[in-house]
N, C-alpha and C positions, 0 to 999 in steps of 0.2 A: 833455221836455228835449232840446234841440239841443246837440250837442258836435261840435268839431272831430276830425278823424282824429288829430291830435296829442294832444288831450285824452283821446281814447278810448283811445290807446295808454298814455299816461302813467297814467290813472286806471281801467284796464280792470276790475280787480276791485271797485272801489267801484261803478262803473256797473252791472256785472252783479248785485250786490247790491241796488242800487236797482230794477233791472228785476224782480227777484225779488219785491220788495215792491210791485210793481204800477205803477211809474213807466214811463212810455213814453220810451225813449231812441232818439233819431234821431242818426245819425252823418253829418256833412256834410264836403264835400270842395269847399273854394272857395265855401262857402256853399249849396251843392247838396246835398240830401238823398241819400245813397247806400246806407245800410244802417240797420238797426235791431238793438237788443240787446233781446231779449224771453226770458222764461222759456220752457222745453219743458213743454207741456201734458202731463201724464201722467194715465194711467187708473188711478187707485187706488181701490179700494173697502175699507171699513172693515169688518172681520169682528168677530164676537163676542169680547168680552174686550178690545177696544180694540187689537188688532193689526191691521197692514196686511198686505194680500196682493195680488199682482198679478193682473190680470184674466186669467181662465182662458182656455187656448188655444181656438181655434175648432174644435169637434168636437160630434158628437152627445152627447146624455146617456149613450146606451148605450155609445159609445166612451170617454167620460170614466169611467164606472163599471168598464169592463173594465181601464183603465190604473190605476185607484185599487186594484182587487182584486189586480192582479199586483205592485203595489209593496207592498201589505200582505202578501201571500204571501211575496214575496222577503224582506221585513224578518223575518217569523215564522220562515222557514228559516234565518236568519242566527243565530239563538239569542239575540236581543236581548230577547225577550219571555219 
C-alpha cells in the first residue's frame, strides 16, 4: 500500500497496525517512495508452559550456569525460600 506523507501523518497508528498485520506500507513524497513502515522483527522463543522468554545473552554455557547459580544463591540468602 502506498500512502502520501500527509496520509501517513494523519493515519499513522492505523498504518502501523496494518504493517504489524503483514501489509507493506510505503510512504511517498510527491509520488516518490521515501520510507516504509514495517514491524520490528523480534527474536522470541516459546518456553515450556506457553510463556515467552527473550533470547539468552551470548555467553558460554559455563558462564550462563555460573550466573544462574549466583542468582539462585542470592535469592536463597534473601530468605525468600
